C-alpha positions as CSV (number, residue, x, y, z in Angstrom):
1,X,52.8,80.2,-51.9
2,X,53.4,80.0,-48.6
3,X,49.9,82.1,-47.9
4,X,48.6,79.7,-50.4
5,X,49.1,76.9,-48.3
6,X,48.5,78.2,-45.2
7,X,44.7,79.0,-46.9
8,X,44.3,75.5,-47.8
9,X,44.7,74.3,-44.1
10,X,42.5,76.9,-42.1
11,X,40.1,75.6,-45.1
12,X,40.1,72.1,-44.0
13,X,40.3,72.8,-40.8
14,X,37.3,74.6,-41.1
15,X,35.4,72.1,-43.1
16,X,36.4,69.3,-40.4
17,X,35.0,71.4,-37.2
18,X,31.6,71.8,-40.0
19,X,31.6,68.0,-40.5
20,X,32.1,67.7,-36.7
21,X,30.1,70.0,-34.9
22,X,26.8,70.6,-38.1
23,X,26.9,67.7,-40.2
24,X,28.2,64.4,-38.3
25,X,25.5,63.6,-34.7
26,X,27.7,60.5,-33.5
27,X,29.5,62.6,-30.7
28,X,26.2,64.3,-30.1
29,X,24.8,61.2,-29.6
30,X,27.3,59.9,-27.4
31,X,27.4,63.1,-25.4
32,X,23.3,62.5,-25.2
33,X,24.5,59.1,-23.6
34,X,25.9,60.7,-21.2
35,X,24.2,63.1,-20.4
36,X,20.8,61.3,-20.7
37,X,19.4,58.4,-19.7
38,X,16.5,57.0,-22.4
39,X,14.1,54.5,-20.8
40,X,11.3,53.1,-23.2
41,X,7.8,52.9,-22.4
42,X,6.6,49.7,-23.7
43,X,2.9,49.7,-24.7
44,X,0.1,47.9,-24.3
45,X,-0.4,45.3,-27.1
46,X,-3.4,44.6,-28.9
47,X,-6.2,42.1,-27.2
48,X,-7.6,39.3,-29.9
49,X,-10.9,38.6,-29.0
50,X,-12.5,36.0,-31.2
51,X,-15.9,36.4,-33.6
52,X,-18.1,36.9,-30.9
53,X,-15.9,39.1,-28.9
54,X,-14.8,36.6,-26.3
55,X,-11.6,37.6,-24.9
56,X,-8.8,34.9,-26.3
57,X,-5.7,36.6,-25.6
58,X,-4.7,40.1,-23.3
59,X,-2.3,41.2,-21.3
60,X,-0.4,40.7,-17.9
61,X,2.6,42.6,-16.3
62,X,5.7,41.5,-16.2
63,X,9.3,42.7,-15.1
64,X,12.3,42.8,-16.3
65,X,15.7,43.7,-14.5
66,X,18.0,46.2,-16.1
67,X,21.6,47.5,-15.4
68,X,23.6,50.4,-16.8
69,X,27.4,48.9,-16.3
70,X,29.1,51.8,-15.3
71,X,26.2,52.7,-12.8
72,X,27.0,49.7,-11.0
73,X,29.1,50.9,-7.8
74,X,29.8,47.5,-5.0
75,X,26.6,45.8,-4.0
76,X,26.1,42.8,-1.8
77,X,25.6,39.8,-4.3
78,X,24.2,37.7,-2.1
79,X,21.4,39.6,-0.7
80,X,20.7,40.6,-4.6
81,X,20.8,36.9,-5.6
82,X,18.5,36.0,-2.8
83,X,16.4,38.8,-3.3
84,X,15.8,37.4,-6.8
85,X,15.6,33.4,-6.5
86,X,18.7,32.8,-8.4
87,X,22.7,31.4,-7.4
88,X,25.3,33.7,-8.1
89,X,26.6,31.6,-10.6
90,X,23.9,32.6,-12.5
91,X,24.7,35.8,-11.7
92,X,28.3,35.8,-12.9
93,X,27.4,34.0,-15.9
94,X,24.8,36.5,-16.9
95,X,27.4,39.3,-16.5
96,X,30.1,37.3,-18.8
97,X,27.4,36.8,-21.4
98,X,25.8,40.3,-21.5
99,X,29.6,41.5,-22.2
100,X,29.9,39.1,-24.8
101,X,29.5,41.2,-28.1
102,X,29.4,38.5,-30.4
103,X,25.7,37.7,-29.0
104,X,25.5,41.2,-27.5
105,X,26.2,43.5,-30.4
106,X,24.9,46.8,-28.9
107,X,26.8,46.5,-25.6
108,X,27.8,49.9,-24.3
109,X,28.8,50.3,-19.9
110,X,26.2,53.5,-20.8
111,X,23.2,51.9,-22.1
112,X,20.7,49.7,-20.4
113,X,21.2,46.2,-20.9
114,X,18.7,43.1,-19.8
115,X,20.0,41.4,-16.6
116,X,17.0,39.3,-16.3
117,X,13.8,39.2,-17.9
118,X,10.0,38.4,-16.2
119,X,10.4,38.9,-13.0
120,X,7.5,37.3,-11.4
121,X,5.1,39.5,-8.3
122,X,6.3,38.1,-5.6
123,X,10.3,38.9,-6.9
124,X,9.1,42.4,-8.4
125,X,8.0,43.1,-5.1
126,X,10.8,42.4,-3.0
127,X,13.3,43.7,-5.4
128,X,11.8,47.1,-5.4
129,X,11.7,47.4,-1.6
130,X,15.4,46.5,-1.4
131,X,16.6,49.0,-5.1
132,X,17.7,51.7,-3.4
133,X,20.4,49.1,-2.1
134,X,21.8,48.3,-5.9
135,X,22.7,51.6,-7.6
136,X,22.6,51.4,-11.2
137,X,19.8,48.7,-11.7
138,X,16.7,49.5,-12.5
139,X,13.0,48.0,-13.0
140,X,11.8,48.1,-16.6
141,X,8.3,47.1,-16.8
142,X,7.0,45.1,-20.0
143,X,3.8,42.7,-21.2
144,X,3.1,39.0,-21.1
145,X,0.3,37.8,-23.3
146,X,-2.4,35.7,-21.1
147,X,-4.8,33.1,-22.7
148,X,-7.9,32.4,-21.4
149,X,-8.7,29.5,-23.6
150,X,-6.1,26.6,-24.3
151,X,-6.5,26.1,-27.9
152,X,-5.9,27.3,-31.1
153,X,-2.0,27.9,-30.6
154,X,-1.3,27.5,-34.5
155,X,-3.9,30.5,-35.0
156,X,-2.8,32.9,-32.2
157,X,1.0,32.1,-32.4
158,X,3.0,33.8,-29.8
159,X,6.0,36.5,-29.0
160,X,9.3,36.3,-28.5
161,X,12.4,38.4,-27.6
162,X,13.4,39.8,-31.2
163,X,16.8,38.8,-32.9
164,X,20.0,40.9,-34.7
165,X,17.9,39.8,-38.2
166,X,14.5,41.5,-36.7
167,X,16.5,44.6,-35.6
168,X,18.3,44.7,-39.1
169,X,15.1,44.5,-41.0
170,X,12.9,46.9,-39.1
171,X,14.5,50.5,-37.0
172,X,11.7,50.0,-34.4
173,X,13.1,46.8,-32.1
174,X,15.8,47.6,-30.0
175,X,17.4,44.6,-28.6
176,X,15.2,43.1,-25.5
177,X,12.4,43.9,-27.4
178,X,9.6,41.6,-28.4
179,X,8.1,40.5,-31.7
180,X,5.3,38.3,-33.0
181,X,6.1,35.0,-33.6
182,X,4.1,32.4,-35.4
183,X,0.4,33.0,-36.2
184,X,-1.8,36.2,-36.1
185,X,0.5,37.5,-33.2
186,X,3.7,37.4,-36.6
187,X,1.5,38.5,-39.4
188,X,-0.6,41.6,-37.9
189,X,2.5,42.8,-35.5
190,X,2.4,46.0,-36.8
191,X,-1.2,46.6,-35.7
192,X,-0.8,44.6,-32.6
193,X,2.6,46.6,-30.6
194,X,1.7,50.2,-30.8
195,X,4.2,52.5,-30.9
196,X,7.0,52.9,-28.3
197,X,7.3,55.7,-25.8
198,X,9.9,57.3,-24.0
199,X,11.0,59.0,-21.1
200,X,14.0,60.6,-21.0
201,X,16.1,61.5,-17.4
202,X,19.2,63.8,-16.5
203,X,22.2,62.8,-15.2
204,X,24.7,64.8,-13.9
205,X,28.7,64.7,-14.3
206,X,29.0,61.9,-11.9
207,X,26.2,59.5,-13.8
208,X,23.4,60.2,-10.8
209,X,19.9,61.0,-12.0
210,X,19.0,64.6,-11.3
211,X,14.7,64.3,-12.9
212,X,12.9,64.7,-15.8
213,X,14.7,66.5,-18.9
214,X,12.4,69.4,-19.1
215,X,10.2,68.7,-16.7
216,X,9.1,65.7,-18.6
217,X,8.4,68.3,-22.2
218,X,10.3,65.9,-24.0
219,X,8.8,62.3,-23.4
220,X,7.2,60.6,-25.2
221,X,3.9,58.8,-24.8
222,X,3.1,54.9,-25.7
223,X,0.8,54.1,-27.9
224,X,-1.2,50.8,-27.1
225,X,-2.0,48.7,-30.3
226,X,-5.0,47.6,-31.8
227,X,-7.6,45.4,-30.8
228,X,-8.2,42.4,-33.5
229,X,-11.0,40.2,-33.6
230,X,-10.7,37.0,-35.3
231,X,-13.2,34.8,-37.2
232,X,-12.8,31.8,-35.0
233,X,-15.5,30.8,-33.2
234,X,-13.2,30.0,-30.0
235,X,-15.9,27.2,-28.4
236,X,-16.3,25.8,-31.7
237,X,-12.6,25.7,-31.8
238,X,-12.6,24.1,-28.3
239,X,-15.1,21.5,-29.3
240,X,-13.3,20.5,-33.0
241,X,-9.8,20.4,-30.7
242,X,-11.5,17.6,-28.6
243,X,-12.6,15.6,-31.0
244,X,-8.9,15.2,-32.3
245,X,-7.3,14.7,-28.9
246,X,-5.2,11.5,-29.9
247,X,-5.6,11.3,-33.2
248,X,-3.0,13.0,-35.7
249,X,-4.5,15.3,-38.7
250,X,-6.5,18.6,-39.1
251,X,-9.8,20.4,-39.4
252,X,-10.5,23.8,-41.0
253,X,-14.1,25.1,-41.3
254,X,-15.0,27.8,-43.6
255,X,-17.9,30.4,-43.6
256,X,-18.2,30.0,-47.6
257,X,-19.9,33.4,-47.6
258,X,-17.3,35.8,-46.3
259,X,-14.0,33.4,-46.4
260,X,-13.4,33.7,-42.4
261,X,-12.0,30.8,-40.9
262,X,-14.5,29.3,-37.9
263,X,-12.1,26.8,-36.6
264,X,-8.2,25.6,-37.6
265,X,-7.4,22.9,-35.8
266,X,-4.2,20.8,-36.0
267,X,-3.3,17.5,-33.5
268,X,-1.5,16.8,-32.0
269,X,-1.0,20.5,-29.9
270,X,0.0,22.2,-27.3
271,X,-1.3,25.3,-25.0
272,X,-0.4,28.4,-25.9
273,X,0.8,29.4,-22.6
274,X,3.8,26.9,-23.0
275,X,6.0,29.9,-24.3
276,X,5.3,32.1,-22.3
277,X,7.6,33.5,-19.7
278,X,10.9,32.4,-18.6
279,X,10.2,29.1,-19.7
280,X,9.6,29.4,-23.6
281,X,13.0,28.6,-24.6
282,X,13.0,25.3,-22.9
283,X,9.7,24.3,-23.8
284,X,10.4,25.4,-27.8
285,X,12.9,23.3,-27.4
286,X,10.9,20.2,-26.3
287,X,7.8,20.8,-28.9
288,X,10.4,20.8,-31.7
289,X,11.9,17.6,-30.4
290,X,8.8,16.2,-30.2
291,X,8.4,13.5,-33.1
292,X,4.6,14.2,-33.3
293,X,5.4,17.2,-34.7
294,X,3.0,19.4,-32.6
295,X,5.0,22.7,-33.8
296,X,3.8,21.9,-37.3
297,X,0.7,23.3,-38.8
298,X,-0.8,20.3,-40.4
299,X,-4.1,22.3,-41.3
300,X,-2.3,25.3,-43.8
301,X,1.3,23.2,-43.9
302,X,0.5,19.7,-44.1
303,X,0.2,18.1,-47.7
304,X,-1.8,15.1,-48.1
305,X,-3.0,13.1,-51.1
306,X,-6.8,14.2,-51.0
307,X,-7.9,10.8,-51.8
308,X,-11.7,10.6,-53.2
309,X,-12.5,14.5,-51.8
310,X,-10.9,15.2,-55.2
311,X,-13.8,14.0,-56.9
312,X,-16.1,16.8,-57.0
313,X,-13.2,18.9,-58.7
314,X,-12.6,16.4,-61.5
315,X,-16.8,16.2,-62.5
316,X,-17.1,20.1,-62.5
317,X,-13.9,20.1,-65.4
318,X,-15.3,17.2,-66.8
319,X,-18.7,19.1,-67.2
320,X,-17.4,22.7,-68.2
321,X,-15.0,21.0,-71.1
322,X,-17.6,18.8,-72.3
323,X,-16.3,15.3,-71.6
324,X,-19.4,14.7,-69.7
325,X,-23.0,15.2,-69.1
326,X,-25.6,14.2,-66.6
327,X,-26.6,11.5,-68.7
328,X,-22.5,10.2,-70.1
329,X,-22.1,7.0,-67.9
330,X,-19.6,4.8,-67.8
331,X,-18.9,1.2,-66.7
332,X,-17.8,0.1,-63.0
333,X,-16.5,-3.8,-63.0
334,X,-15.2,-3.6,-59.8
335,X,-13.1,-0.8,-61.0
336,X,-11.7,0.8,-63.7
337,X,-10.2,-1.6,-66.6
338,X,-8.3,-0.8,-69.1
339,X,-5.8,-2.8,-71.1
340,X,-3.3,-4.3,-68.3
341,X,-4.2,-2.0,-65.6
342,X,-7.0,-1.8,-62.8
343,X,-7.6,0.7,-60.5
344,X,-10.0,-1.1,-57.9
345,X,-13.8,0.2,-56.4
346,X,-16.7,-1.3,-54.4
347,X,-19.5,-3.1,-55.1
348,X,-22.2,-1.0,-57.0
349,X,-24.7,0.0,-59.8
350,X,-23.1,-0.3,-63.5
351,X,-23.2,1.8,-65.7
352,X,-23.0,4.7,-63.5
353,X,-23.1,8.8,-64.3
354,X,-21.8,11.8,-62.4
355,X,-24.2,11.9,-59.2
356,X,-24.7,8.5,-58.4
357,X,-20.6,8.5,-58.7
358,X,-20.6,11.0,-56.3
359,X,-22.6,9.1,-53.7
360,X,-20.8,6.0,-54.0
361,X,-17.6,7.5,-54.5
362,X,-17.1,5.4,-57.9
363,X,-13.1,5.6,-58.8
364,X,-13.7,4.0,-62.4
365,X,-16.3,6.3,-63.0
366,X,-13.5,9.6,-62.5
367,X,-10.8,7.5,-64.5
368,X,-13.1,6.8,-67.1
369,X,-13.8,10.3,-67.1
370,X,-9.9,12.0,-66.9
371,X,-9.1,9.3,-69.7
372,X,-11.5,10.5,-72.1
373,X,-10.3,14.0,-71.5
374,X,-6.6,13.5,-71.4
375,X,-6.4,11.1,-74.6
376,X,-9.0,13.4,-76.8
377,X,-6.6,14.1,-79.2
378,X,-9.1,15.4,-81.8
379,X,-10.1,18.1,-79.1
380,X,-6.2,18.5,-77.3
381,X,-3.7,17.5,-79.8
382,X,-1.5,16.2,-77.2
383,X,-1.7,14.8,-73.6
384,X,0.3,17.1,-72.7
385,X,-1.9,20.0,-73.5
386,X,-5.7,18.5,-72.4
387,X,-3.4,18.1,-68.9
388,X,-2.5,21.9,-68.5
389,X,-5.7,22.3,-69.1
390,X,-6.8,20.4,-66.2
391,X,-4.5,21.6,-64.4
392,X,-5.3,25.0,-64.8
393,X,-8.6,24.7,-63.5
394,X,-7.7,23.4,-60.7
395,X,-5.5,26.0,-59.9
396,X,-8.6,28.3,-60.8
397,X,-10.2,26.0,-57.5
398,X,-7.5,27.2,-55.1
399,X,-5.0,24.0,-55.6
400,X,-1.5,23.8,-56.6
401,X,-0.7,27.2,-54.9
402,X,-0.9,29.0,-52.2
403,X,-4.5,30.3,-51.3
404,X,-3.0,33.0,-49.1
405,X,-4.4,32.4,-45.6
406,X,-3.2,35.3,-43.7
407,X,-1.2,33.8,-41.0
408,X,2.9,32.3,-41.9
409,X,3.3,29.0,-43.2
410,X,1.4,28.1,-46.0
411,X,1.8,25.3,-48.1
412,X,1.1,25.5,-51.4
413,X,0.6,21.4,-52.1
414,X,1.1,20.1,-55.4
415,X,-0.4,19.8,-58.8
416,X,2.2,18.5,-61.4
417,X,1.8,20.1,-64.8
418,X,2.9,18.3,-67.9
419,X,6.7,19.6,-68.1
420,X,6.7,17.4,-65.1
421,X,5.4,14.0,-66.7
422,X,7.6,15.2,-69.7
423,X,10.6,14.4,-67.8
424,X,9.7,11.3,-66.4
425,X,8.8,9.6,-69.1
426,X,9.9,11.5,-72.0
427,X,8.0,14.2,-74.1
428,X,4.4,13.0,-75.9
429,X,5.3,10.0,-74.7
430,X,2.3,9.4,-71.5
431,X,-1.3,8.9,-71.9
432,X,-4.0,9.4,-69.2
433,X,-3.1,5.2,-68.4
434,X,0.1,6.8,-67.0
435,X,-0.9,8.8,-64.6
436,X,-4.4,7.5,-63.8
437,X,-4.2,7.6,-60.3
438,X,-4.1,11.7,-60.3
439,X,-7.6,11.5,-61.4
440,X,-9.0,9.8,-57.7
441,X,-7.3,12.3,-55.6
442,X,-3.6,10.1,-55.4
443,X,-0.6,9.3,-57.2
444,X,1.4,13.3,-57.5
445,X,-1.6,15.5,-56.4
446,X,-1.0,16.8,-52.9
447,X,-3.5,19.4,-50.8
448,X,-3.7,21.1,-47.6
449,X,-6.8,20.4,-45.3
450,X,-7.2,24.5,-45.8
451,X,-7.4,23.7,-49.8
452,X,-9.4,21.0,-49.7
453,X,-11.9,22.9,-47.1
454,X,-12.1,25.7,-49.9
455,X,-13.0,23.6,-52.3
456,X,-15.9,23.0,-50.2
457,X,-16.9,26.9,-49.8
458,X,-16.8,27.0,-53.5
459,X,-19.0,24.4,-54.6
460,X,-21.3,25.6,-51.2
461,X,-21.6,29.3,-53.0
462,X,-21.5,27.9,-56.7
463,X,-19.2,28.7,-58.4
464,X,-17.0,31.4,-56.0
465,X,-15.0,31.7,-52.9
466,X,-12.6,34.7,-50.6
467,X,-9.7,34.4,-49.5
468,X,-9.8,32.5,-46.2
469,X,-8.6,34.2,-43.4
470,X,-8.4,34.0,-39.4
471,X,-8.9,38.3,-38.8
472,X,-11.9,39.4,-39.0
473,X,-11.6,42.9,-38.2
474,X,-8.9,44.9,-36.4
475,X,-9.8,48.2,-35.2
476,X,-10.3,51.4,-37.0
477,X,-8.4,49.5,-40.2
478,X,-9.8,48.0,-43.6
479,X,-9.1,44.2,-44.7
480,X,-6.9,43.6,-47.3
481,X,-9.3,43.6,-50.7
482,X,-7.8,39.7,-51.3
483,X,-10.2,38.9,-47.5
484,X,-13.3,40.8,-49.1
485,X,-13.4,40.3,-53.4
486,X,-14.6,37.2,-55.0
487,X,-12.1,34.5,-57.1
488,X,-14.2,33.1,-59.0
489,X,-13.2,30.0,-60.9
490,X,-14.1,29.5,-64.9
491,X,-16.5,27.3,-64.3
492,X,-20.3,27.5,-65.2
493,X,-22.9,27.7,-61.9
494,X,-25.1,25.2,-63.4
495,X,-21.9,22.6,-63.1
496,X,-21.6,23.5,-59.6
497,X,-25.1,22.8,-59.1
498,X,-24.8,19.3,-60.8
499,X,-22.4,18.6,-58.3
500,X,-23.9,20.1,-55.4
501,X,-26.7,17.5,-55.6
502,X,-24.7,14.6,-56.4
503,X,-22.3,15.6,-52.4
504,X,-26.0,15.8,-51.1
505,X,-27.1,12.3,-52.7
506,X,-23.8,11.1,-50.8
507,X,-25.0,11.7,-47.3
508,X,-28.7,11.0,-48.4
509,X,-27.8,7.4,-49.6
510,X,-24.0,7.1,-49.7
511,X,-20.8,6.9,-48.4
512,X,-21.3,10.1,-46.0
513,X,-25.3,8.6,-44.8
514,X,-23.5,9.3,-40.9
515,X,-23.1,13.0,-41.4
516,X,-27.3,13.1,-42.2
517,X,-28.7,15.5,-39.6
518,X,-32.3,16.1,-38.7
519,X,-33.7,19.6,-40.0
520,X,-30.0,20.4,-41.8
521,X,-29.4,19.4,-45.3
522,X,-25.8,18.3,-45.0
523,X,-23.3,17.9,-48.5
524,X,-20.8,15.6,-48.0
525,X,-17.8,13.5,-49.7
526,X,-15.7,10.6,-48.0
527,X,-12.0,10.2,-49.1
528,X,-9.3,7.2,-48.1
529,X,-6.5,8.5,-49.1
530,X,-3.8,5.9,-49.7
531,X,-0.6,5.5,-47.6
532,X,2.2,3.3,-48.5
533,X,3.8,4.2,-44.4
534,X,0.8,2.6,-42.5
535,X,-2.9,2.7,-42.7
536,X,-5.2,5.2,-45.3
537,X,-6.0,8.7,-43.9
538,X,-9.6,9.2,-43.2
539,X,-11.0,12.6,-45.1
540,X,-14.1,14.1,-44.8
541,X,-15.5,17.4,-47.1
542,X,-18.9,18.5,-46.6
543,X,-20.8,22.3,-46.0
544,X,-24.3,23.1,-44.4
545,X,-26.7,23.7,-45.2
546,X,-27.4,22.9,-49.2
547,X,-28.9,25.6,-50.0
548,X,-28.1,28.6,-47.7
549,X,-24.3,27.1,-46.6
550,X,-23.2,28.6,-43.0
551,X,-20.3,26.1,-42.9
552,X,-17.5,23.8,-45.3
553,X,-15.5,21.7,-43.9
554,X,-12.5,19.4,-44.3
555,X,-11.0,17.0,-41.5
556,X,-8.4,14.9,-42.3
557,X,-7.6,12.3,-39.7
558,X,-4.2,10.0,-40.7
559,X,-3.8,6.6,-40.7
560,X,-7.7,6.4,-39.3
561,X,-8.9,3.5,-42.6
562,X,-12.0,4.9,-44.2
563,X,-12.9,8.4,-44.8
564,X,-16.4,7.4,-42.7
565,X,-14.9,6.3,-39.8
566,X,-13.5,9.1,-38.5
567,X,-13.2,11.9,-41.5
568,X,-17.3,12.2,-41.6
569,X,-18.5,11.6,-37.8
570,X,-16.0,14.5,-36.6
571,X,-17.2,16.4,-39.5
572,X,-20.7,16.0,-38.9
573,X,-20.4,16.3,-35.6
574,X,-18.8,19.4,-35.6
575,X,-21.4,21.2,-38.0
576,X,-23.7,20.2,-35.8
577,X,-22.2,22.2,-33.2
578,X,-21.9,25.3,-35.3
579,X,-25.0,25.1,-36.7
580,X,-27.6,24.4,-33.4
581,X,-25.6,25.0,-30.5
582,X,-25.3,21.4,-29.4
583,X,-25.4,17.4,-30.3
584,X,-28.5,15.3,-30.2
585,X,-29.4,13.2,-27.9
586,X,-29.1,10.2,-30.1
587,X,-26.0,11.2,-31.8
588,X,-24.6,11.3,-28.0
589,X,-22.7,7.8,-28.8
590,X,-21.3,8.9,-31.8
591,X,-19.4,12.1,-29.8
592,X,-18.6,10.4,-27.2
593,X,-16.7,7.4,-29.5
594,X,-15.1,10.2,-31.2
595,X,-13.8,11.8,-27.9
596,X,-12.3,8.7,-26.5
597,X,-10.7,7.0,-29.7
598,X,-7.4,6.7,-29.7
599,X,-5.8,6.4,-34.0
600,X,-2.6,6.8,-33.1
601,X,-1.6,3.5,-31.3
602,X,-3.3,1.9,-34.2
603,X,-1.8,3.9,-37.0
604,X,-0.1,1.1,-38.6
605,X,2.7,3.8,-39.1
606,X,6.0,1.7,-40.5
607,X,9.2,2.4,-38.4
608,X,12.6,3.2,-39.9
């Protein structure tokens, strides 16, 4: 028994020793920490170009002051602070914060800690000369972003220091690293960031650096991030942003054949350089508190009533379902009048069929068409079943769900379903008249400017679209299939031809006449979206040229009145600039008016 007991004890010791020396690497890691100093080598971040190979975002060097607390000896703090242009109080606070394990859970006196970030070249030069006076401190080279163009902040995004959550999600990151935040910088982070390298230095028992471990044989070189080419035309983006100065809203322009976004404007916006360097946090807080919400990307996050830009989709649905044909007419007695319900309209000929209804933006036609579909029990059984079919067509056309653009933050808009109205009115206790406003893009229907522009691209292509995207090419990488494959709503091509012709009529002799360009056949649709909080919103949907479309566009200007007042002029100027490279002399007056107008001061927004 005694022998057996001794044997068990010996086996336990052997197993424990084996576990400590072979299986458990934590003690080896602690020993390595004492013996080695591992310095990260940060790669160059990928450069961002526009579709015409103009450099949009590039890198500039930045420097952080690092320290290893156990290696720091007594030093002249006054000289140190004067060199870095900080106060002794700021230095003491930074040292206290560094040791706070709640805010800095990875703190160790053996590992490098960040003391100061983003030194200027002048500060770096002064410190480099005196660094021998401050044992335990060294300079870490990093990369910051620089911008050639003061625009497209919502598309480009920015970079920021990683959070504990970032490090938990991805083991690549360590404290003090940077990651993409918003826009392309975030969604293409894994391509842009590259791979960190590592330099291993060996220390003696006193912590003094003795040189490179194995003469650098174990060092790892950094691998630069991949370059990215955007689909944006950066000069068109600049021009579109200038037209939206002193206005609230968005512009989205798409190349129909590829789904590539040519310009994507949100207004008001901000300079991307504001979120670079030491003042990033201060500037971000300022932007976040701004009542005009410049951080809100209205092009993909703004959910608006589409107004009359919704009518082309209604024409497509009614034609496909056989509710109307091109000869079907409805009367318009200054609007839709049915029982005690009235939806107003402006003067034009009556009765009217689809294409003239698109030309004049007749509310009554689309209300009657909607009623003829939703209340047709002989075909659908109940209004709820008819409404679900109506809704499904809209989903196929890109409404009601996220389209899947390749930057974060996209809103889905809102297309109600039959269940929504069953809860409001009771099951089978509602009809077309109960919800008639949705037929003209009002009521509960909400869409993003991206979704409206995508409808324009779908009509321009006569029945298909490719998911809109802002990145045209990633170095040595294929784009995802969703950005190359066609999505085809279940609507016949001939109906898209008919609607496109109606939109062409709107430009030649209807509500979009100001969009008419010499030698370019423009198709368009105005929208005046009702707004309970102030003046109506001004909206435009268009594409050009008619038979060989190169651009589809949505312009949405909040609180700017009729669609023809701001939406159409801005949209036509952007199309003209893209297609011809300049604005014709006889349209310079229009350009000047849009550049110098201010819709914010006369918005009529009710104060709460």
